N, C-alpha and C positions, 0 to 999 in steps of 0.2 A: 373896436374889441380886439380886431388883428393886429392893430399897431402896438394895442397894449402886451399884448399876449410876445409880440417879436421883442418890445421893449423889456419885458420880464426875463426872454430867454437869454437878451443880451446880458442882462444885469447878471445871470446865474453864470454864465460861461467867464464874464469878465471875474467875478468872485470867485470862482475855478481856479482859473490861470494864477491869481494873485495868491490864494492858498498853496497851489504847488511852487510858489518862487519862495514861500518862506522857510527858511531853514529848518531841518529836523530838530526834535526834542534833544537836547543836551544828556547824556547818559550821566547818572548819578554816580559819583565815584566809589570805588570800593576798597576796603583795606586803610592801611595807613596812609598817611600823606606822606610827602618828599622826606620833609623836618622829622617827623615821628617815625618813619622805616628807618631813617639814617642812625637815629639816636637809638632804635632798638638793636640795629645792628652793632652797633659801636659797643653797647653793653655786654654782649656775648661774644664777639671776635676775642680770639686767645691773646694774651698780653705779649707775647713774642711777635705779632703780626706788625711786619713796616707797613707804612702810608696805611693806616686805618679807616682815615677818610677816604679817600681814593677807592679802597673795597669796598664800604659802605654806599658810597655814589653810586659804583657801577653793578654793584649788585641791584640797586632799588630801581636803576635806568635801566636794567636788561628785563626785570617783569615789568616796569612800565613800557617799554616800545613794542614788549609783545603783547600788550593789554591785558596783562595777567595782573591779579591785585596783590597787592605787598600785605598780606596776612600773616600773623606770626607764623603759622604752621608753614607757607611757601616761606616766608622768610629763611626759616629755621632748616628746611629741607635742602636748599639750595645751600646754605651754610654747612651743611653736614656733609653735602656730596665733595666740597672744595676740601672739607677736612680731611675726609679719607681718601680723597684722590692725589693732593697736592701739600696736604699740611700750610695751605695759604701759600705757594709758591708758584707763580706766574708761570716759571721754566723750570719745571722739579730735575734736580738730576737723577738719572738713573744709574745705578751701581753697576760695572762690566761693558758700558755700554760698547765701546771699542769692539771687543768681542763678540756682542753680539752683532754689531754693523757686518765685521767682517765675515761671520757664518751666513750671513744673510747674502752679502754678493756672492760669497763661492758657492752656495747651495743655487742661487737665481743662474750663475754661470753654467753650474753643471748640468742643470736641465736644460740650458739651451746650446750647449754643445760646446762653449768658449774654454778652451784649455785656461788651465791654472796660470801659466807662465805667460798667455795674454793678457789675464786679471792683474797679474802683478806691473806688468809693463805698464798698463793703465793708470794702477793706481800711482805709480812712480811719476808720470805727467804732473806739471806744474798747475795748479788750480787759478780760479781767479782771484784768490788773495796772496799769491805769489808762492805759498807752500805746496808742497806735492798732497795727492788726495790720502796718501797713506799716512801721512804727519799729519791732516787734519782728523782723519779717523782715529788715530791715537790719543789724540788731545781731547775727543769730543766728550761733554760730560750731560747733555740735554738731548732731548729730544729736537729743537727747534734747532739747533748747530747739527745737528745728524739730517735732519729735512733740508736745511740749506746746502750742506753737502752734496746731499743727491740730487738735488735741483739742479745744483753746477754739473755734476757728473753725466747727467741724461742730456743740459742742452750742449755740453762742450766735448765730452769724449767718444769717438767714431759709433763703437758698439752700446753707448749708454742707453739709447731707447730701445736695443733690442735684448739688453739685460734686464730691465725693469720696465717695457712693455709701454714707457712714457709716463708711467704711473710710480710715482714716489712711494716706497715701502714703507715708509712710515705712516701710520694710518690715524695717530691719535695724538692729540695734544693740548697743551694748555693748562690753567688752575682746576677743571673739571675735565680734564683728559676725555672730551668729545671727538668724536670721529669724524675724521676731515672732508670725507664723502659726504655723510649726513650734512655738516657744513655747507660745503659747496651746492648740493641739493635744494638745502633751506635757502638758501641765497639767491637761486633763481625762483622759486616761488613765491618769496615775499622780501623787498627793498631791505639790504643791510642799513641801518641807520646811522655808519660811522664811515667816513671818507676812504677808500683802500688804497692805499700807498702802495700796495704793491700787489698781493692776491689775497682770496677769501683764506688758502693754506697758511698766508703768512699772519693773518689776521687772528685766526685758532689760537695761535704762541702768543698775542698780547693778551692783556688782563680784560679790558674793555670786549674783545672778539670773543675769547675763550667763555667768559660767563655769559654774553649773549646767546652764542650757539649752545653752550650747556643746558642754559635755563630753557631753552625752547625743545631741546630734547627730551627734558627731565620732564617740564611742566605744559608747554604750548602744543598740545596734543589733547583733542577729547576720547578717552577710555572711561570704560563701564566700571571705575574702580569704589570700592567705599573704602581703601586705605592707603595711605600712601604710599607701604610698604612694596606694592605690586609697580609702582611706578619706580621704584628703586632697581626690582629687578629688571624692568623694562630698560632701566638706564644702561644697565650690563649685559644685557641680552637683547635688546632690538625693541622699539616698540610695539607693544601689545603681544609681547611675549607671553605675558600673566593672564592676559584673556585667551590665549590659546591653550596655554598649558590648562587652562580648567576644562575648555572644551576638549582636550585631551583624554583627562579621567574621566570625564563624562563617557567620552566614547568609549573607554577600554570596559565600562561597566556597560554599558549597550550591546558591544560586541561580543565580549569577554574573551576579548585577546590584549596581550600586552602593548599597550602603546604609551613610549617612553615620552612624558609630558616636558617635552624640552622647548616649546614653542614654536617650531619649524613645522608647518603644515604640508611644507612639498619641499621635495630636495631643490638647493640652488644650484646646482649644476647642470647646465646645458643638456638635456639628451639623456639625464640620469633617470634608472627604473623609478616604480614608484615606491614611495617611502611606507613607513608601517602605518600612518596614519591615512593615508587614502587605501590602502587595502583592507584596513580595518572599517572605513566608512562603505566602502563598496559590498562587504559581506552585509550591511544592512541595507543595503538599496531596494530590495524588496520591502521589508518592513517598514522603510521607513516613506514609499513611495514615491520616489526619487530614483530619477534615471543615472547612469554613469558620468553623462554629459553635465549633469545638473550639479551632480557632486565636486566633480572637478571645477567647475564653475565657481563655487560657493566656497574651494578651499583656495581660488586664487584670488580671494578677498584677504586672506589671512594676515596680511602686509597692510591691510587699510582700514578705517574707521568703518563702523556699519557690520562688520562680520557677524556679531552677537545677533543682528537683526534678519540674517540669511535663513532659508527652510531647511537648511542642512543643521546650522547650529541648533534652532528651537525644537526642531525634532529630536534630535540627538538628545537634547538634553529632557524632552518631555517621555520620549523612550526607557533612556536610562532610569529616572526618577519614578516612573512608574514600576519599574523594574525593582528598584531599591528601598521604595515606599521611603523617601526622605528627599528633602532639597538638597542639591549636590552645588558646591561652591562655583559663583560663575568666573572666578579667577583662581591661579595659583601660581606659587614662586617655581619657576620653570627648575628642573633639574640639569644643571650644566656643569662641566667640569670645564674650568677657566684655563686655558693655554695661552702661554706668552714666554719668549724668552726672557722677559723681565722678573718673573714669577721664579722664587727660591721655594717654595713650598706649593704642595696641593691647596687649590682654592676654589670655590663654586660661588654660582649667582646667589642662593642661598645666604652664603655667609657675606658677600657683598651687601647684599638687602637687607639682611638683619642688623649688619654693622651700620649702615649708614639710618636704619629707623632707631637703632639706640641712641646714635651721635643728636639725632633731630628731638627725640626726646628730654635730654639734658640741657638742649639747647634751650627749649620752650620752658623747662624748668629756669634757667638763668634770666629767661627774658622775661619770668614772671607768668605766661599765658599758660592757660590750660588747654592740652591735646586735645584737638577734635578727631576723634576715631569713629 
């Protein structure tokens, strides 16, 4: 009997080891397959788009490499943002860019205490392509061209690093106008699927890289939304901004204080005084049964997934809904006035989100797919 028991035990161990060595089950594909996805994209691309097959291939590849399904809703969401941001131009021209660049240079020089004469002398220096920096700036038409000038300037001109603190002031680029800082951070957490010829910054200005990082910023994060509208707002205002704006609206109800639903729960500047969101939350500390440190701890999760699961978020909504006697929305489009030297009129995050949402609706209609709200 002891020998039999040992034999049975050995067989069980072997069976367990063999089971562990077997590969896991393959996940079932979701959304359209590669061929169907590309065909669907080609049906809805504007007629004047050049290299339509290349656009269709790179859009599907961005979703696939990020493990996102090529559903009609997602395909049209990406197409809508591209159409809004660049009209399907990989490196769209920016009107008045030379004047914008010179204004940026002189503003930074003034804040760094660098005389205007010294700046003019630096811009007169010969750059890496044989022209002076001033000549290159005067002929610049796109953000990629301007970014390359600043990279050259920072690396060669003696006070270039002082002027720009080693940070290129061109902050967005590519067909989806994605943030370069976001792309650089994303590439640290998830392998970039293409060869990097120069830098992640340079990849943003390519079609494949701009689409990959743009799709990651738009769709590649878990968010508690029931509408794509909030992702469009987040694309403009920052991931989770719509979730946070919904919390700020509930906080205003619970506290009775005015809280601007801008999606920023804490000030970004180091050492800045408490913002109105934190001040309003602190007035509720006793009623919510939370300490000041607990409130601060939860607010610090405002740029992360899972803030909606914190005690602060859940108790604020529970208290506000008890006061208002209705269910409050868990997300809201942030109220933000957009500021950029590229803009010639007043724009808001709400305007951007609604414009993209309307484009996505029309894309789905052309694709022959029903919208899933």
